[in-house]
Structures are given as C-alpha cells and as structure tokens.
C-alpha positions as CSV (number, residue, x, y, z in Angstrom):
1,X,10.2,-16.8,9.0
2,X,12.5,-16.5,6.0
3,X,11.7,-18.1,2.7
4,X,14.4,-18.4,0.1
5,X,13.0,-18.0,-3.4
6,X,14.8,-18.1,-6.7
7,X,13.9,-15.5,-9.4
8,X,11.3,-17.7,-11.0
9,X,9.6,-18.5,-7.7
10,X,9.6,-14.8,-6.8
11,X,7.9,-13.8,-10.0
12,X,5.4,-16.6,-9.6
13,X,4.6,-15.4,-6.1
14,X,4.0,-11.9,-7.4
15,X,2.0,-13.1,-10.4
16,X,-0.2,-15.4,-8.2
17,X,-0.9,-12.6,-5.7
18,X,-1.7,-10.1,-8.5
19,X,-4.0,-12.6,-10.2
20,X,-5.8,-13.4,-6.9
21,X,-6.5,-9.7,-6.5
22,X,-7.8,-9.3,-10.0
23,X,-10.0,-12.4,-9.7
24,X,-11.2,-11.2,-6.3
25,X,-12.3,-7.9,-7.8
26,X,-10.5,-5.8,-5.2
27,X,-9.6,-2.2,-6.0
28,X,-6.8,-1.9,-8.5
29,X,-3.9,0.1,-7.2
30,X,-0.8,1.1,-9.2
31,X,2.5,0.0,-7.9
32,X,3.2,3.6,-6.8
33,X,-0.1,3.7,-4.9
34,X,0.7,0.3,-3.3
35,X,4.1,1.6,-2.3
36,X,2.5,4.7,-0.7
37,X,-0.1,2.7,1.1
38,X,2.4,0.2,2.4
39,X,4.7,3.1,3.6
40,X,1.7,4.6,5.5
41,X,0.8,1.4,7.1
42,X,4.2,-0.2,7.8
43,X,6.2,2.9,8.8
44,X,5.6,4.8,12.0
45,X,3.3,7.9,11.6
46,X,2.9,10.7,11.3
47,X,2.9,10.8,7.5
48,X,2.7,14.0,5.4
49,X,2.5,14.6,1.7
50,X,6.0,16.2,1.9
51,X,7.4,13.2,3.8
52,X,5.9,10.6,1.5
53,X,7.2,12.5,-1.5
54,X,10.7,12.5,-0.1
55,X,10.6,8.9,0.9
56,X,9.5,7.8,-2.5
57,X,11.5,10.3,-4.4
58,X,8.6,11.8,-6.3
59,X,6.9,15.2,-6.4
60,X,4.1,16.3,-4.0
61,X,1.5,16.3,-6.8
62,X,2.3,12.6,-7.5
63,X,1.5,11.8,-3.8
64,X,-1.6,14.1,-3.8
65,X,-3.0,12.3,-6.9
66,X,-2.4,8.9,-5.3
67,X,-4.0,10.0,-2.0
68,X,-7.0,11.4,-3.9
69,X,-7.6,8.0,-5.5
70,X,-6.9,6.0,-2.3
71,X,-9.1,8.5,-0.3
72,X,-12.0,7.8,-2.7
73,X,-11.5,4.1,-1.9
74,X,-11.4,4.9,1.8
75,X,-8.0,3.3,2.1
76,X,-6.5,6.5,3.7
77,X,-7.8,9.8,5.1
78,X,-6.4,13.2,5.4
79,X,-6.7,15.9,8.1
80,X,-5.0,19.2,8.8
81,X,-2.2,19.1,11.4
82,X,-3.6,21.0,14.4
83,X,0.0,22.2,15.3
84,X,0.9,23.5,11.8
85,X,-2.2,24.0,9.7
86,X,0.0,24.1,6.5
87,X,0.6,20.4,6.9
88,X,-1.8,17.6,6.0
89,X,-1.5,14.4,8.1
90,X,-2.3,11.2,6.3
91,X,-4.2,8.8,8.4
92,X,-4.8,5.0,8.3
93,X,-8.4,3.8,8.0
94,X,-10.2,0.6,8.9
95,X,-10.8,-0.1,5.2
96,X,-7.1,0.4,4.4
97,X,-6.1,-2.0,7.2
98,X,-8.5,-4.6,6.0
99,X,-7.3,-4.1,2.4
100,X,-3.7,-4.8,3.4
101,X,-4.7,-7.7,5.7
102,X,-6.4,-9.3,2.7
103,X,-3.4,-8.6,0.5
104,X,-1.1,-10.2,3.2
105,X,-3.4,-13.3,3.2
106,X,-3.2,-13.5,-0.6
107,X,0.6,-13.3,-0.5
108,X,0.8,-15.9,2.3
109,X,-1.4,-18.3,0.4
110,X,0.6,-17.8,-2.8
111,X,3.8,-18.4,-0.9
112,X,2.3,-21.6,0.6
113,X,1.3,-22.7,-2.9
114,X,4.9,-22.3,-4.0
115,X,6.1,-24.8,-1.3
116,X,3.7,-27.5,-2.6
C-alpha cells in the first residue's frame, strides 16, 4: 500500500509516532540507534559491527556504543562468529522484534489518523 503524504503530513506522522512512544514510556532510542536497529531487523543477516558501520557510514566505535545501549535494553544480542572469532555477529531478539512491532503499530495508527 502506498500513501502519498505532503511535507506537513509527513512531519505530523513522524511527530505523532514520536509522541506516542514518549507517552507510552518505551525505551528512548536516538535516530542513529533506531537506524541501526531497523537495519538489523529489515535487512538480511548476518550483521557485524564492521558491516553496520559501513552501511551507516560511521565508525565502528559508534556502532559499538549503540549496540551496548540496545544490548542493555535486550533489543539486540551479540555473539562471536564461530567461523572467524574476530567477528561479532549481531543477533535479533524477541524483545527487539516486539519493540519494532509496537513501533510499526504506532506508525500505522498515526498514518490512519492522518487520513481522518
């Protein structure tokens, strides 16, 4: 389904979704953390720190800090690559899947509210 939004509607959609998250008291993620999380969940694995850094055009320490925070929230997990122990594989978690499912519901509801 495609929904054509003008600039004002797009900003209202983003604002409504952000406000719903704030009011629902879900974990606050930065835009960078959200972009990393969405990359992990929407793009085909495996995901590594090096690969995420390249995809988002940031340094590996930036990714590591974001993963540390999201790991404490249980949104992602990390494990050593059994083939190449130098690499760390970023894994999806049930909590991360539920977080994004709820975010998708918030965005869908906000989009529906724009139509009314």
